[in-house]
N, CA, C and O atoms as a GROMACS GRO file, in nm:
protein
  608
    1UNK      N    1   1.724   2.840   2.900
    1UNK     CA    2   1.596   2.820   2.837
    1UNK      C    3   1.497   2.774   2.944
    1UNK      O    4   1.528   2.685   3.023
    2UNK      N    5   1.382   2.833   2.947
    2UNK     CA    6   1.279   2.790   3.040
    2UNK      C    7   1.161   2.736   2.962
    2UNK      O    8   1.130   2.781   2.851
    3UNK      N    9   1.098   2.641   3.020
    3UNK     CA   10   0.982   2.582   2.957
    3UNK      C   11   0.857   2.649   3.013
    3UNK      O   12   0.844   2.666   3.134
    4UNK      N   13   0.768   2.686   2.926
    4UNK     CA   14   0.645   2.748   2.975
    4UNK      C   15   0.552   2.639   3.026
    4UNK      O   16   0.544   2.531   2.968
    5UNK      N   17   0.482   2.668   3.134
    5UNK     CA   18   0.390   2.568   3.187
    5UNK      C   19   0.272   2.549   3.093
    5UNK      O   20   0.245   2.632   3.006
    6UNK      N   21   0.204   2.439   3.112
    6UNK     CA   22   0.085   2.414   3.032
    6UNK      C   23  -0.022   2.516   3.065
    6UNK      O   24  -0.036   2.559   3.180
    7UNK      N   25  -0.097   2.555   2.966
    7UNK     CA   26  -0.208   2.646   2.989
    7UNK      C   27  -0.316   2.570   3.066
    7UNK      O   28  -0.320   2.447   3.059
    8UNK      N   29  -0.404   2.641   3.138
    8UNK     CA   30  -0.508   2.572   3.214
    8UNK      C   31  -0.590   2.473   3.130
    8UNK      O   32  -0.618   2.364   3.180
    9UNK      N   33  -0.630   2.504   3.006
    9UNK     CA   34  -0.704   2.403   2.929
    9UNK      C   35  -0.620   2.278   2.900
    9UNK      O   36  -0.671   2.167   2.901
   10UNK      N   37  -0.488   2.298   2.874
   10UNK     CA   38  -0.401   2.183   2.849
   10UNK      C   39  -0.385   2.100   2.976
   10UNK      O   40  -0.384   1.977   2.971
   11UNK      N   41  -0.372   2.169   3.092
   11UNK     CA   42  -0.359   2.098   3.219
   11UNK      C   43  -0.484   2.015   3.245
   11UNK      O   44  -0.474   1.900   3.286
   12UNK      N   45  -0.599   2.072   3.222
   12UNK     CA   46  -0.725   2.002   3.244
   12UNK      C   47  -0.736   1.881   3.154
   12UNK      O   48  -0.775   1.773   3.198
   13UNK      N   49  -0.701   1.897   3.027
   13UNK     CA   50  -0.707   1.788   2.931
   13UNK      C   51  -0.610   1.677   2.972
   13UNK      O   52  -0.646   1.559   2.968
   14UNK      N   53  -0.489   1.713   3.012
   14UNK     CA   54  -0.389   1.614   3.051
   14UNK      C   55  -0.432   1.538   3.176
   14UNK      O   56  -0.419   1.416   3.182
   15UNK      N   57  -0.484   1.610   3.276
   15UNK     CA   58  -0.530   1.546   3.399
   15UNK      C   59  -0.647   1.454   3.368
   15UNK      O   60  -0.654   1.343   3.420
   16UNK      N   61  -0.739   1.499   3.283
   16UNK     CA   62  -0.856   1.418   3.249
   16UNK      C   63  -0.812   1.290   3.175
   16UNK      O   64  -0.865   1.182   3.203
   17UNK      N   65  -0.718   1.302   3.083
   17UNK     CA   66  -0.671   1.185   3.007
   17UNK      C   67  -0.606   1.083   3.100
   17UNK      O   68  -0.630   0.963   3.086
   18UNK      N   69  -0.523   1.130   3.194
   18UNK     CA   70  -0.457   1.039   3.288
   18UNK      C   71  -0.560   0.972   3.378
   18UNK      O   72  -0.552   0.852   3.404
   19UNK      N   73  -0.656   1.048   3.425
   19UNK     CA   74  -0.761   0.993   3.511
   19UNK      C   75  -0.843   0.889   3.436
   19UNK      O   76  -0.877   0.784   3.491
   20UNK      N   77  -0.873   0.918   3.312
   20UNK     CA   78  -0.952   0.825   3.231
   20UNK      C   79  -0.875   0.695   3.209
   20UNK      O   80  -0.932   0.587   3.221
   21UNK      N   81  -0.745   0.706   3.177
   21UNK     CA   82  -0.664   0.585   3.157
   21UNK      C   83  -0.655   0.503   3.284
   21UNK      O   84  -0.666   0.380   3.280
   22UNK      N   85  -0.636   0.570   3.400
   22UNK     CA   86  -0.628   0.497   3.526
   22UNK      C   87  -0.760   0.429   3.557
   22UNK      O   88  -0.762   0.315   3.604
   23UNK      N   89  -0.870   0.497   3.532
   23UNK     CA   90  -1.002   0.439   3.559
   23UNK      C   91  -1.026   0.318   3.468
   23UNK      O   92  -1.078   0.216   3.513
   24UNK      N   93  -0.989   0.331   3.342
   24UNK     CA   94  -1.006   0.221   3.248
   24UNK      C   95  -0.919   0.102   3.288
   24UNK      O   96  -0.964  -0.012   3.287
   25UNK      N   97  -0.794   0.128   3.324
   25UNK     CA   98  -0.704   0.021   3.368
   25UNK      C   99  -0.760  -0.046   3.494
   25UNK      O  100  -0.755  -0.168   3.505
   26UNK      N  101  -0.812   0.033   3.587
   26UNK     CA  102  -0.870  -0.024   3.709
   26UNK      C  103  -0.989  -0.112   3.678
   26UNK      O  104  -1.005  -0.218   3.738
   27UNK      N  105  -1.074  -0.067   3.585
   27UNK     CA  106  -1.191  -0.147   3.547
   27UNK      C  107  -1.148  -0.277   3.481
   27UNK      O  108  -1.206  -0.383   3.508
   28UNK      N  109  -1.047  -0.272   3.394
   28UNK     CA  110  -0.998  -0.392   3.328
   28UNK      C  111  -0.938  -0.490   3.428
   28UNK      O  112  -0.960  -0.611   3.420
   29UNK      N  113  -0.862  -0.437   3.523
   29UNK     CA  114  -0.802  -0.523   3.626
   29UNK      C  115  -0.912  -0.591   3.707
   29UNK      O  116  -0.903  -0.710   3.737
   30UNK      N  117  -1.016  -0.515   3.742
   30UNK     CA  118  -1.128  -0.572   3.816
   30UNK      C  119  -1.197  -0.682   3.738
   30UNK      O  120  -1.231  -0.786   3.793
   31UNK      N  121  -1.219  -0.659   3.609
   31UNK     CA  122  -1.284  -0.757   3.524
   31UNK      C  123  -1.200  -0.884   3.513
   31UNK      O  124  -1.253  -0.995   3.524
   32UNK      N  125  -1.070  -0.869   3.492
   32UNK     CA  126  -0.983  -0.986   3.481
   32UNK      C  127  -0.979  -1.061   3.613
   32UNK      O  128  -0.981  -1.184   3.614
   33UNK      N  129  -0.973  -0.989   3.724
   33UNK     CA  130  -0.971  -1.057   3.855
   33UNK      C  131  -1.098  -1.139   3.872
   33UNK      O  132  -1.092  -1.252   3.919
   34UNK      N  133  -1.210  -1.082   3.834
   34UNK     CA  134  -1.337  -1.152   3.845
   34UNK      C  135  -1.340  -1.274   3.755
   34UNK      O  136  -1.376  -1.383   3.800
   35UNK      N  137  -1.301  -1.258   3.629
   35UNK     CA  138  -1.304  -1.369   3.535
   35UNK      C  139  -1.196  -1.473   3.564
   35UNK      O  140  -1.219  -1.592   3.543
   36UNK      N  141  -1.082  -1.430   3.613
   36UNK     CA  142  -0.973  -1.523   3.643
   36UNK      C  143  -1.010  -1.615   3.758
   36UNK      O  144  -0.967  -1.730   3.761
   37UNK      N  145  -1.088  -1.565   3.851
   37UNK     CA  146  -1.129  -1.646   3.965
   37UNK      C  147  -1.229  -1.752   3.928
   37UNK      O  148  -1.261  -1.838   4.010
   38UNK      N  149  -1.280  -1.749   3.806
   38UNK     CA  150  -1.383  -1.843   3.764
   38UNK      C  151  -1.326  -1.973   3.708
   38UNK      O  152  -1.402  -2.058   3.660
   39UNK      N  153  -1.195  -1.992   3.713
   39UNK     CA  154  -1.135  -2.114   3.659
   39UNK      C  155  -1.176  -2.235   3.741
   39UNK      O  156  -1.188  -2.228   3.863
   40UNK      N  157  -1.196  -2.345   3.674
   40UNK     CA  158  -1.224  -2.470   3.742
   40UNK      C  159  -1.101  -2.559   3.730
   40UNK      O  160  -1.002  -2.520   3.667
   41UNK      N  161  -1.106  -2.675   3.791
   41UNK     CA  162  -0.993  -2.768   3.784
   41UNK      C  163  -0.963  -2.804   3.638
   41UNK      O  164  -0.847  -2.824   3.600
   42UNK      N  165  -1.068  -2.810   3.556
   42UNK     CA  166  -1.048  -2.842   3.414
   42UNK      C  167  -0.968  -2.733   3.342
   42UNK      O  168  -0.911  -2.757   3.236
   43UNK      N  169  -0.965  -2.615   3.400
   43UNK     CA  170  -0.894  -2.503   3.339
   43UNK      C  171  -0.752  -2.488   3.394
   43UNK      O  172  -0.691  -2.382   3.380
   44UNK      N  173  -0.699  -2.592   3.455
   44UNK     CA  174  -0.562  -2.585   3.505
   44UNK      C  175  -0.468  -2.560   3.387
   44UNK      O  176  -0.495  -2.605   3.276
   45UNK      N  177  -0.359  -2.489   3.411
   45UNK     CA  178  -0.267  -2.461   3.301
   45UNK      C  179  -0.210  -2.588   3.239
   45UNK      O  180  -0.168  -2.679   3.310
   46UNK      N  181  -0.208  -2.592   3.107
   46UNK     CA  182  -0.148  -2.704   3.036
   46UNK      C  183   0.004  -2.696   3.046
   46UNK      O  184   0.073  -2.798   3.047
   47UNK      N  185   0.054  -2.575   3.052
   47UNK     CA  186   0.198  -2.554   3.064
   47UNK      C  187   0.230  -2.544   3.213
   47UNK      O  188   0.200  -2.443   3.277
   48UNK      N  189   0.289  -2.649   3.266
   48UNK     CA  190   0.324  -2.650   3.408
   48UNK      C  191   0.452  -2.568   3.427
   48UNK      O  192   0.554  -2.595   3.364
   49UNK      N  193   0.444  -2.468   3.513
   49UNK     CA  194   0.556  -2.377   3.533
   49UNK      C  195   0.602  -2.386   3.678
   49UNK      O  196   0.523  -2.370   3.771
   50UNK      N  197   0.731  -2.412   3.695
   50UNK     CA  198   0.793  -2.416   3.827
   50UNK      C  199   0.913  -2.321   3.826
   50UNK      O  200   0.945  -2.262   3.723
   51UNK      N  201   0.978  -2.308   3.940
   51UNK     CA  202   1.099  -2.225   3.947
   51UNK      C  203   1.204  -2.270   3.845
   51UNK      O  204   1.279  -2.188   3.792
   52UNK      N  205   1.208  -2.399   3.817
   52UNK     CA  206   1.307  -2.455   3.725
   52UNK      C  207   1.274  -2.430   3.578
   52UNK      O  208   1.357  -2.457   3.491
   53UNK      N  209   1.154  -2.379   3.550
   53UNK     CA  210   1.113  -2.356   3.410
   53UNK      C  211   1.188  -2.241   3.345
   53UNK      O  212   1.196  -2.235   3.222
   54UNK      N  213   1.243  -2.151   3.424
   54UNK     CA  214   1.302  -2.030   3.370
   54UNK      C  215   1.452  -2.046   3.348
   54UNK      O  216   1.523  -2.100   3.433
   55UNK      N  217   1.498  -2.000   3.233
   55UNK     CA  218   1.642  -1.999   3.208
   55UNK      C  219   1.690  -1.854   3.213
   55UNK      O  220   1.609  -1.761   3.210
   56UNK      N  221   1.818  -1.835   3.219
   56UNK     CA  222   1.875  -1.700   3.219
   56UNK      C  223   1.834  -1.630   3.090
   56UNK      O  224   1.838  -1.689   2.982
   57UNK      N  225   1.795  -1.506   3.102
   57UNK     CA  226   1.750  -1.428   2.986
   57UNK      C  227   1.858  -1.424   2.877
   57UNK      O  228   1.825  -1.412   2.759
   58UNK      N  229   1.985  -1.433   2.916
   58UNK     CA  230   2.094  -1.430   2.817
   58UNK      C  231   2.101  -1.558   2.736
   58UNK      O  232   2.168  -1.562   2.633
   59UNK      N  233   2.032  -1.664   2.780
   59UNK     CA  234   2.028  -1.791   2.708
   59UNK      C  235   1.905  -1.801   2.618
   59UNK      O  236   1.887  -1.901   2.548
   60UNK      N  237   1.820  -1.699   2.621
   60UNK     CA  238   1.700  -1.698   2.539
   60UNK      C  239   1.731  -1.634   2.404
   60UNK      O  240   1.839  -1.578   2.384
   61UNK      N  241   1.636  -1.641   2.312
   61UNK     CA  242   1.656  -1.587   2.178
   61UNK      C  243   1.612  -1.442   2.172
   61UNK      O  244   1.495  -1.412   2.196
   62UNK      N  245   1.704  -1.349   2.140
   62UNK     CA  246   1.664  -1.208   2.130
   62UNK      C  247   1.586  -1.181   2.001
   62UNK      O  248   1.625  -1.225   1.893
   63UNK      N  249   1.476  -1.110   2.015
   63UNK     CA  250   1.397  -1.066   1.901
   63UNK      C  251   1.358  -0.921   1.930
   63UNK      O  252   1.289  -0.893   2.029
   64UNK      N  253   1.403  -0.831   1.846
   64UNK     CA  254   1.383  -0.687   1.864
   64UNK      C  255   1.429  -0.645   2.003
   64UNK      O  256   1.548  -0.654   2.032
   65UNK      N  257   1.340  -0.599   2.089
   65UNK     CA  258   1.380  -0.546   2.220
   65UNK      C  259   1.347  -0.641   2.336
   65UNK      O  260   1.349  -0.599   2.451
   66UNK      N  261   1.318  -0.768   2.307
   66UNK     CA  262   1.285  -0.863   2.414
   66UNK      C  263   1.342  -1.001   2.380
   66UNK      O  264   1.410  -1.018   2.279
   67UNK      N  265   1.315  -1.098   2.466
   67UNK     CA  266   1.371  -1.232   2.452
   67UNK      C  267   1.258  -1.334   2.453
   67UNK      O  268   1.158  -1.316   2.522
   68UNK      N  269   1.274  -1.443   2.376
   68UNK     CA  270   1.171  -1.546   2.369
   68UNK      C  271   1.231  -1.685   2.388
   68UNK      O  272   1.350  -1.707   2.370
   69UNK      N  273   1.142  -1.776   2.424
   69UNK     CA  274   1.177  -1.917   2.438
   69UNK      C  275   1.045  -1.994   2.425
   69UNK      O  276   0.939  -1.933   2.410
   70UNK      N  277   1.051  -2.125   2.430
   70UNK     CA  278   0.930  -2.206   2.431
   70UNK      C  279   0.955  -2.327   2.520
   70UNK      O  280   1.048  -2.404   2.496
   71UNK      N  281   0.874  -2.343   2.623
   71UNK     CA  282   0.893  -2.449   2.721
   71UNK      C  283   0.863  -2.588   2.665
   71UNK      O  284   0.904  -2.688   2.724
   72UNK      N  285   0.793  -2.596   2.552
   72UNK     CA  286   0.766  -2.725   2.489
   72UNK      C  287   0.860  -2.752   2.372
   72UNK      O  288   0.843  -2.851   2.300
   73UNK      N  289   0.959  -2.666   2.352
   73UNK     CA  290   1.058  -2.689   2.247
   73UNK      C  291   1.023  -2.634   2.110
   73UNK      O  292   1.099  -2.652   2.015
   74UNK      N  293   0.909  -2.567   2.098
   74UNK     CA  294   0.866  -2.514   1.969
   74UNK      C  295   0.919  -2.371   1.949
   74UNK      O  296   0.844  -2.278   1.921
   75UNK      N  297   1.050  -2.356   1.966
   75UNK     CA  298   1.112  -2.223   1.959
   75UNK      C  299   1.096  -2.159   1.821
   75UNK      O  300   1.074  -2.038   1.813
   76UNK      N  301   1.104  -2.234   1.716
   76UNK     CA  302   1.094  -2.177   1.581
   76UNK      C  303   0.960  -2.107   1.560
   76UNK      O  304   0.955  -2.000   1.501
   77UNK      N  305   0.851  -2.167   1.608
   77UNK     CA  306   0.719  -2.106   1.593
   77UNK      C  307   0.706  -1.980   1.678
   77UNK      O  308   0.646  -1.881   1.635
   78UNK      N  309   0.763  -1.983   1.798
   78UNK     CA  310   0.761  -1.865   1.885
   78UNK      C  311   0.841  -1.751   1.821
   78UNK      O  312   0.795  -1.637   1.819
   79UNK      N  313   0.959  -1.781   1.771
   79UNK     CA  314   1.043  -1.680   1.706
   79UNK      C  315   0.974  -1.624   1.582
   79UNK      O  316   0.982  -1.504   1.555
   80UNK      N  317   0.906  -1.709   1.507
   80UNK     CA  318   0.838  -1.664   1.385
   80UNK      C  319   0.732  -1.558   1.418
   80UNK      O  320   0.723  -1.457   1.349
   81UNK      N  321   0.651  -1.581   1.521
   81UNK     CA  322   0.548  -1.484   1.560
   81UNK      C  323   0.613  -1.357   1.613
   81UNK      O  324   0.572  -1.247   1.577
   82UNK      N  325   0.715  -1.372   1.698
   82UNK     CA  326   0.782  -1.256   1.756
   82UNK      C  327   0.847  -1.171   1.646
   82UNK      O  328   0.841  -1.048   1.651
   83UNK      N  329   0.908  -1.235   1.550
   83UNK     CA  330   0.974  -1.164   1.440
   83UNK      C  331   0.872  -1.093   1.352
   83UNK      O  332   0.895  -0.980   1.308
   84UNK      N  333   0.761  -1.159   1.324
   84UNK     CA  334   0.657  -1.101   1.240
   84UNK      C  335   0.584  -0.986   1.311
   84UNK      O  336   0.530  -0.896   1.246
   85UNK      N  337   0.583  -0.990   1.443
   85UNK     CA  338   0.512  -0.887   1.519
   85UNK      C  339   0.362  -0.901   1.513
   85UNK      O  340   0.289  -0.809   1.550
   86UNK      N  341   0.316  -1.015   1.467
   86UNK     CA  342   0.172  -1.042   1.461
   86UNK      C  343   0.150  -1.193   1.459
   86UNK      O  344   0.242  -1.270   1.432
   87UNK      N  345   0.027  -1.233   1.487
   87UNK     CA  346  -0.007  -1.374   1.489
   87UNK      C  347  -0.025  -1.423   1.631
   87UNK      O  348  -0.009  -1.347   1.726
   88UNK      N  349  -0.059  -1.549   1.644
   88UNK     CA  350  -0.081  -1.609   1.775
   88UNK      C  351   0.042  -1.688   1.817
   88UNK      O  352   0.089  -1.777   1.745
   89UNK      N  353   0.094  -1.655   1.933
   89UNK     CA  354   0.207  -1.731   1.986
   89UNK      C  355   0.160  -1.872   2.018
   89UNK      O  356   0.048  -1.891   2.064
   90UNK      N  357   0.244  -1.972   1.993
   90UNK     CA  358   0.206  -2.109   2.028
   90UNK      C  359   0.209  -2.129   2.179
   90UNK      O  360   0.276  -2.056   2.252
   91UNK      N  361   0.136  -2.230   2.224
   91UNK     CA  362   0.134  -2.267   2.365
   91UNK      C  363   0.278  -2.287   2.414
   91UNK      O  364   0.363  -2.339   2.342
   92UNK      N  365   0.303  -2.245   2.537
   92UNK     CA  366   0.433  -2.259   2.605
   92UNK      C  367   0.536  -2.154   2.561
   92UNK      O  368   0.652  -2.163   2.600
   93UNK      N  369   0.494  -2.056   2.480
   93UNK     CA  370   0.585  -1.947   2.446
   93UNK      C  371   0.618  -1.867   2.570
   93UNK      O  372   0.534  -1.844   2.657
   94UNK      N  373   0.743  -1.825   2.577
   94UNK     CA  374   0.791  -1.742   2.688
   94UNK      C  375   0.838  -1.611   2.628
   94UNK      O  376   0.916  -1.610   2.532
   95UNK      N  377   0.791  -1.500   2.684
   95UNK     CA  378   0.833  -1.367   2.638
   95UNK      C  379   0.883  -1.291   2.759
   95UNK      O  380   0.816  -1.284   2.862
   96UNK      N  381   1.003  -1.236   2.745
   96UNK     CA  382   1.065  -1.164   2.855
   96UNK      C  383   1.127  -1.035   2.805
   96UNK      O  384   1.204  -1.034   2.709
   97UNK      N  385   1.092  -0.925   2.871
   97UNK     CA  386   1.149  -0.795   2.839
   97UNK      C  387   1.261  -0.761   2.937
   97UNK      O  388   1.368  -0.714   2.898
   98UNK      N  389   1.235  -0.785   3.064
   98UNK     CA  390   1.332  -0.762   3.171
   98UNK      C  391   1.354  -0.893   3.244
   98UNK      O  392   1.268  -0.981   3.239
   99UNK      N  393   1.468  -0.909   3.311
   99UNK     CA  394   1.496  -1.036   3.376
   99UNK      C  395   1.390  -1.083   3.476
   99UNK      O  396   1.374  -1.204   3.496
  100UNK      N  397   1.318  -0.992   3.539
  100UNK     CA  398   1.225  -1.032   3.644
  100UNK      C  399   1.080  -1.047   3.600
  100UNK      O  400   0.997  -1.093   3.678
  101UNK      N  401   1.048  -1.009   3.478
  101UNK     CA  402   0.909  -1.020   3.434
  101UNK      C  403   0.898  -1.115   3.316
  101UNK      O  404   0.975  -1.106   3.221
  102UNK      N  405   0.801  -1.206   3.324
  102UNK     CA  406   0.787  -1.311   3.224
  102UNK      C  407   0.639  -1.330   3.190
  102UNK      O  408   0.552  -1.322   3.277
  103UNK      N  409   0.612  -1.355   3.062
  103UNK     CA  410   0.479  -1.393   3.017
  103UNK      C  411   0.491  -1.533   2.957
  103UNK      O  412   0.583  -1.560   2.879
  104UNK      N  413   0.397  -1.623   2.992
  104UNK     CA  414   0.396  -1.757   2.935
  104UNK      C  415   0.258  -1.782   2.877
  104UNK      O  416   0.157  -1.762   2.943
  105UNK      N  417   0.256  -1.828   2.753
  105UNK     CA  418   0.131  -1.855   2.682
  105UNK      C  419   0.077  -1.991   2.726
  105UNK      O  420   0.143  -2.094   2.710
  106UNK      N  421  -0.043  -1.990   2.781
  106UNK     CA  422  -0.111  -2.113   2.821
  106UNK      C  423  -0.200  -2.161   2.707
  106UNK      O  424  -0.205  -2.100   2.600
  107UNK      N  425  -0.271  -2.270   2.730
  107UNK     CA  426  -0.356  -2.329   2.626
  107UNK      C  427  -0.471  -2.237   2.589
  107UNK      O  428  -0.517  -2.156   2.670
  108UNK      N  429  -0.518  -2.251   2.466
  108UNK     CA  430  -0.629  -2.171   2.414
  108UNK      C  431  -0.750  -2.190   2.505
  108UNK      O  432  -0.788  -2.302   2.538
  109UNK      N  433  -0.811  -2.078   2.545
  109UNK     CA  434  -0.927  -2.081   2.633
  109UNK      C  435  -0.894  -2.074   2.781
  109UNK      O  436  -0.984  -2.066   2.864
  110UNK      N  437  -0.766  -2.077   2.816
  110UNK     CA  438  -0.725  -2.073   2.957
  110UNK      C  439  -0.771  -1.945   3.025
  110UNK      O  440  -0.826  -1.948   3.135
  111UNK      N  441  -0.749  -1.831   2.959
  111UNK     CA  442  -0.795  -1.702   3.010
  111UNK      C  443  -0.814  -1.609   2.891
  111UNK      O  444  -0.720  -1.539   2.851
  112UNK      N  445  -0.934  -1.607   2.833
  112UNK     CA  446  -0.959  -1.526   2.714
  112UNK      C  447  -0.931  -1.377   2.733
  112UNK      O  448  -0.893  -1.308   2.638
  113UNK      N  449  -0.949  -1.326   2.855
  113UNK     CA  450  -0.928  -1.184   2.879
  113UNK      C  451  -0.781  -1.145   2.860
  113UNK      O  452  -0.752  -1.037   2.809
  114UNK      N  453  -0.689  -1.233   2.899
  114UNK     CA  454  -0.546  -1.205   2.882
  114UNK      C  455  -0.491  -1.268   2.754
  114UNK      O  456  -0.370  -1.273   2.734
  115UNK      N  457  -0.581  -1.314   2.668
  115UNK     CA  458  -0.542  -1.386   2.546
  115UNK      C  459  -0.455  -1.507   2.580
  115UNK      O  460  -0.364  -1.544   2.507
  116UNK      N  461  -0.487  -1.568   2.696
  116UNK     CA  462  -0.425  -1.692   2.745
  116UNK      C  463  -0.281  -1.675   2.796
  116UNK      O  464  -0.208  -1.773   2.808
  117UNK      N  465  -0.241  -1.552   2.824
  117UNK     CA  466  -0.110  -1.528   2.884
  117UNK      C  467  -0.120  -1.535   3.035
  117UNK      O  468  -0.218  -1.489   3.094
  118UNK      N  469  -0.019  -1.594   3.097
  118UNK     CA  470  -0.005  -1.592   3.242
  118UNK      C  471   0.120  -1.510   3.271
  118UNK      O  472   0.223  -1.527   3.206
  119UNK      N  473   0.110  -1.421   3.369
  119UNK     CA  474   0.220  -1.329   3.400
  119UNK      C  475   0.294  -1.373   3.526
  119UNK      O  476   0.234  -1.425   3.620
  120UNK      N  477   0.425  -1.353   3.525
  120UNK     CA  478   0.510  -1.392   3.637
  120UNK      C  479   0.605  -1.279   3.674
  120UNK      O  480   0.658  -1.209   3.587
  121UNK      N  481   0.625  -1.262   3.803
  121UNK     CA  482   0.733  -1.178   3.854
  121UNK      C  483   0.825  -1.274   3.927
  121UNK      O  484   0.783  -1.341   4.022
  122UNK      N  485   0.950  -1.283   3.884
  122UNK     CA  486   1.043  -1.381   3.941
  122UNK      C  487   1.164  -1.312   4.003
  122UNK      O  488   1.205  -1.204   3.960
  123UNK      N  489   1.219  -1.377   4.102
  123UNK     CA  490   1.348  -1.336   4.158
  123UNK      C  491   1.454  -1.414   4.083
  123UNK      O  492   1.438  -1.534   4.058
  124UNK      N  493   1.561  -1.348   4.046
  124UNK     CA  494   1.666  -1.410   3.967
  124UNK      C  495   1.798  -1.398   4.042
  124UNK      O  496   1.832  -1.292   4.094
  125UNK      N  497   1.872  -1.508   4.047
  125UNK     CA  498   2.006  -1.506   4.105
  125UNK      C  499   2.091  -1.605   4.027
  125UNK      O  500   2.040  -1.677   3.941
  126UNK      N  501   2.220  -1.610   4.056
  126UNK     CA  502   2.306  -1.704   3.985
  126UNK      C  503   2.273  -1.848   4.023
  126UNK      O  504   2.316  -1.941   3.955
  127UNK      N  505   2.197  -1.868   4.131
  127UNK     CA  506   2.155  -2.002   4.172
  127UNK      C  507   2.027  -2.047   4.102
  127UNK      O  508   1.987  -2.163   4.114
  128UNK      N  509   1.962  -1.957   4.028
  128UNK     CA  510   1.840  -1.992   3.958
  128UNK      C  511   1.731  -1.888   3.980
  128UNK      O  512   1.758  -1.776   4.025
  129UNK      N  513   1.610  -1.925   3.947
  129UNK     CA  514   1.496  -1.833   3.958
  129UNK      C  515   1.396  -1.885   4.060
  129UNK      O  516   1.388  -2.005   4.086
  130UNK      N  517   1.319  -1.793   4.116
  130UNK     CA  518   1.213  -1.828   4.209
  130UNK      C  519   1.091  -1.744   4.173
  130UNK      O  520   1.100  -1.623   4.159
  131UNK      N  521   0.977  -1.811   4.158
  131UNK     CA  522   0.854  -1.738   4.128
  131UNK      C  523   0.811  -1.661   4.252
  131UNK      O  524   0.785  -1.720   4.358
  132UNK      N  525   0.805  -1.531   4.238
  132UNK     CA  526   0.761  -1.445   4.348
  132UNK      C  527   0.610  -1.424   4.340
  132UNK      O  528   0.542  -1.428   4.443
  133UNK      N  529   0.558  -1.403   4.219
  133UNK     CA  530   0.415  -1.380   4.200
  133UNK      C  531   0.378  -1.428   4.060
  133UNK      O  532   0.454  -1.410   3.965
  134UNK      N  533   0.261  -1.490   4.049
  134UNK     CA  534   0.210  -1.532   3.920
  134UNK      C  535   0.061  -1.509   3.917
  134UNK      O  536  -0.005  -1.509   4.020
  135UNK      N  537   0.008  -1.488   3.797
  135UNK     CA  538  -0.135  -1.468   3.786
  135UNK      C  539  -0.172  -1.389   3.663
  135UNK      O  540  -0.114  -1.405   3.556
  136UNK      N  541  -0.273  -1.303   3.682
  136UNK     CA  542  -0.329  -1.231   3.569
  136UNK      C  543  -0.328  -1.081   3.596
  136UNK      O  544  -0.232  -1.013   3.558
  137UNK      N  545  -0.429  -1.029   3.659
  137UNK     CA  546  -0.441  -0.885   3.680
  137UNK      C  547  -0.364  -0.835   3.802
  137UNK      O  548  -0.353  -0.714   3.822
  138UNK      N  549  -0.314  -0.924   3.883
  138UNK     CA  550  -0.253  -0.883   4.010
  138UNK      C  551  -0.101  -0.894   4.013
  138UNK      O  552  -0.042  -0.894   4.121
  139UNK      N  553  -0.037  -0.903   3.898
  139UNK     CA  554   0.109  -0.916   3.894
  139UNK      C  555   0.170  -0.784   3.846
  139UNK      O  556   0.132  -0.731   3.741
  140UNK      N  557   0.263  -0.732   3.925
  140UNK     CA  558   0.334  -0.609   3.890
  140UNK      C  559   0.481  -0.642   3.867
  140UNK      O  560   0.534  -0.735   3.926
  141UNK      N  561   0.545  -0.563   3.780
  141UNK     CA  562   0.688  -0.584   3.756
  141UNK      C  563   0.771  -0.509   3.862
  141UNK      O  564   0.715  -0.451   3.955
  142UNK      N  565   0.902  -0.513   3.847
  142UNK     CA  566   0.989  -0.452   3.948
  142UNK      C  567   0.978  -0.300   3.954
  142UNK      O  568   1.024  -0.238   4.050
  143UNK      N  569   0.918  -0.241   3.852
  143UNK     CA  570   0.895  -0.097   3.851
  143UNK      C  571   0.761  -0.061   3.913
  143UNK      O  572   0.724   0.056   3.920
  144UNK      N  573   0.687  -0.164   3.958
  144UNK     CA  574   0.556  -0.143   4.017
  144UNK      C  575   0.446  -0.128   3.913
  144UNK      O  576   0.333  -0.094   3.947
  145UNK      N  577   0.478  -0.152   3.786
  145UNK     CA  578   0.380  -0.140   3.679
  145UNK      C  579   0.306  -0.273   3.662
  145UNK      O  580   0.367  -0.380   3.669
  146UNK      N  581   0.178  -0.265   3.638
  146UNK     CA  582   0.096  -0.384   3.626
  146UNK      C  583   0.115  -0.449   3.488
  146UNK      O  584   0.100  -0.382   3.385
  147UNK      N  585   0.146  -0.576   3.487
  147UNK     CA  586   0.170  -0.649   3.361
  147UNK      C  587   0.048  -0.646   3.270
  147UNK      O  588   0.059  -0.618   3.151
  148UNK      N  589  -0.067  -0.674   3.327
  148UNK     CA  590  -0.190  -0.686   3.249
  148UNK      C  591  -0.225  -0.558   3.175
  148UNK      O  592  -0.270  -0.563   3.061
  149UNK      N  593  -0.205  -0.442   3.240
  149UNK     CA  594  -0.246  -0.316   3.177
  149UNK      C  595  -0.166  -0.286   3.051
  149UNK      O  596  -0.215  -0.217   2.962
  150UNK      N  597  -0.044  -0.337   3.042
  150UNK     CA  598   0.035  -0.318   2.920
  150UNK      C  599   0.009  -0.425   2.816
  150UNK      O  600   0.027  -0.401   2.696
  151UNK      N  601  -0.034  -0.542   2.859
  151UNK     CA  602  -0.044  -0.656   2.768
  151UNK      C  603  -0.188  -0.700   2.744
  151UNK      O  604  -0.214  -0.819   2.724
  152UNK      N  605  -0.279  -0.608   2.746
  152UNK     CA  606  -0.420  -0.640   2.717
  152UNK      C  607  -0.436  -0.658   2.568
  152UNK      O  608  -0.546  -0.686   2.521
   0.00000   0.00000   0.00000
């Protein structure tokens, strides 16, 4: 069985759609970078995150296709939102899809563009975790995909 190639109009439409998505993602990343740099000392994260903040993904609570936790101990509220698939995650919620990529919910107003999520790329070993990169629009996962563009 052979697959027929896309017709020229389909190719043009597909190329245009991909270009448009990339341009939109680039514009959003630029906007977040600009707005993220505007934080003052008063906007420091309420949830203090260090290398020791992360536990093994297998020790977290599985919900659908990802894992959750809460650094302030409010796991029930985090699980409730994750299970419902809607609502606002409480401060200090941790959401993890893959072992190396983590989202942590900061205090309301911390970064309105990311809905107050801070993104992390971490190195994981049996000795613990190490934060490799943290931030907003400039964090990519191990596949090279930008966290912010998926979680806007």
